[in-house]
Structure formats: C-alpha cells, structure tokens
C-alpha positions in Angstrom: 0.0 0.0 0.0 2.9 2.4 0.7 4.3 1.8 -2.8 1.0 2.7 -4.4 0.7 5.9 -2.5 4.2 6.9 -3.6 3.4 6.1 -7.2 0.2 8.1 -7.0 2.0 11.0 -5.4 4.6 11.0 -8.1 1.9 11.0 -10.8 0.1 13.8 -9.1 3.3 15.8 -8.8 4.1 15.3 -12.5 0.6 16.4 -13.6 0.8 19.5 -11.4 4.1 20.5 -13.1 2.2 21.9 -16.0 0.1 24.3 -14.0 1.1 27.1 -11.8 -1.0 29.5 -9.6 -0.8 32.8 -7.7 -3.1 34.2 -5.1 -3.9 37.8 -4.2 -5.6 38.1 -0.8 -7.4 41.1 0.7 -7.1 43.4 -2.3 -8.8 46.6 -1.5 -11.1 46.7 -4.6 -14.7 45.5 -4.8 -15.1 42.1 -6.2 -17.4 43.4 -8.9 -14.8 45.7 -10.3 -12.2 43.2 -10.2 -14.4 40.6 -12.0 -14.7 43.0 -14.9 -11.0 42.7 -15.6 -10.8 39.1 -14.7 -13.4 38.2 -17.4 -11.4 39.9 -20.0 -8.3 37.7 -19.6 -9.9 34.4 -18.7 -8.8 31.8 -21.3 -6.4 34.1 -23.1 -2.8 33.4 -23.8 -0.3 35.0 -21.4 1.1 37.6 -23.8 -2.3 38.7 -24.9 -3.5 38.9 -21.3 -0.6 41.0 -20.3 -1.1 43.4 -23.1 -4.9 43.7 -22.2 -4.0 44.5 -18.6 -1.1 46.8 -19.5 -3.2 49.0 -21.7 -6.3 49.1 -19.6 -7.1 52.3 -17.6 -8.7 50.5 -14.6 -7.0 50.4 -11.3 -7.7 46.7 -10.8 -5.7 45.9 -14.1 -2.5 47.0 -12.4 -2.9 44.4 -9.6 -4.0 41.7 -11.9 -0.9 42.3 -14.1 1.4 42.0 -11.1 -0.5 38.8 -10.1 -0.1 37.3 -13.6 3.6 38.1 -13.6 3.9 36.3 -10.3 2.1 33.2 -11.7 4.5 33.2 -14.7 7.5 33.4 -12.2 6.0 30.5 -10.3 5.6 28.4 -13.5 9.2 29.1 -14.4 10.3 28.0 -10.9 8.6 24.7 -11.4 9.8 24.2 -15.0 13.4 25.5 -15.1 14.4 23.7 -18.3 11.2 24.8 -20.2 10.8 27.9 -22.3 7.7 30.2 -21.5 7.2 31.1 -25.2 7.2 27.4 -26.4 5.0 26.2 -23.5 1.9 28.1 -24.6 0.9 29.4 -21.3 -2.7 30.6 -20.9 -5.0 31.7 -18.1 -6.7 28.4 -17.3 -8.7 29.7 -14.4 -9.2 33.0 -12.6 -11.5 33.3 -9.7 -12.5 36.4 -7.7 -14.0 35.9 -4.3 -15.2 38.4 -1.8 -12.8 39.2 1.1 -13.2 40.9 4.4 -15.5 44.0 4.6 -14.5 47.1 6.5 -17.7 48.6 7.9 -17.7 52.3 8.5 -20.4 54.8 9.5 -21.1 58.0 7.5 -23.1 60.8 9.0 -26.6 61.1 7.6 -29.4 63.7 8.0 -31.4 64.0 11.4 -28.6 62.4 13.5 -28.6 59.1 11.8 -25.7 57.1 10.4 -25.5 55.2 7.2 -23.3 52.1 6.9 -20.5 52.2 4.4 -19.1 48.8 3.3 -15.6 49.0 2.0 -15.2 45.6 0.1 -12.1 43.6 -0.6 -11.5 40.5 -2.6 -9.3 37.4 -3.1 -8.1 36.6 -6.5 -6.8 33.1 -7.5 -5.1 32.8 -10.9 -4.2 29.4 -12.4 -2.0 29.1 -15.5 -2.0 26.1 -17.8 0.4 25.0 -20.5 -1.1 24.0 -23.8 2.0 22.3 -25.0 2.4 19.5 -22.3 4.4 17.2 -24.5 7.4 19.6 -24.8 7.6 20.8 -21.2 
C-alpha cells in the first residue's frame, strides 16, 4: 500500500508540473470591479492577457498584471528547463471571491448614520500549459 501511495503522489506531482498558480488576498477593490478585468483575460494566452492588462485604464488591471507576472514566475520556478514562449501558457482559471469587509459609518441627516461597506477581494489565478508534450 505504501508503494502505491508513492506512485500516485509521483503521478500527481508530474501532472501539477504543467500548471502554476498565484493568489492575491485582501485586495482593497470591490469584487465586482475586479471581475470586470478578470473576465477579459480568462482563457487568453499569457502575452495577450498581459497586453490587455497593461493598456487598460482601470486600477484593478495593475494588480492583476502583477499577479499574472507572479504566476508566470511560479511556473518558471517549477519548469526551469522549459521555455515560456514554447510552452503556450494561458490563463486556465481566474476566480475572484469576496474578502473581508470594513464597515464604517457615514453621518446622515437627522442624527442618523449610514453604513459604508468597504469591500475587498481574493483573486486566484491558475496558468496552464497548452504544449504539455514539450515541457
């Protein structure tokens, strides 16, 4: 039984070699605004996704660009002998989840207070390699 577990672990490790991920936690942008940019790069190649993010005027695109570069660096750390251009990296999965919410009070008329919700999000980006045979 121990040998089978070792073989399964080795196969799992080999299959994970072709993917890399990066996470951005507690980004102080609302998840709705971040999802607008995430939807633009989902399924795109890495070069095209970087150019989309670089030339976008939205503030969330700067954070996603940095996250994408981090995921590329993580892939290179796993596959030191492989070339990024030949691997055909693409954004396999990008997920934006709601993070912690800072709750503040804003003064309102007649002595009342309105609740202000300052939202944050968590972004998980997974890269995949289209050319698994060469890597």
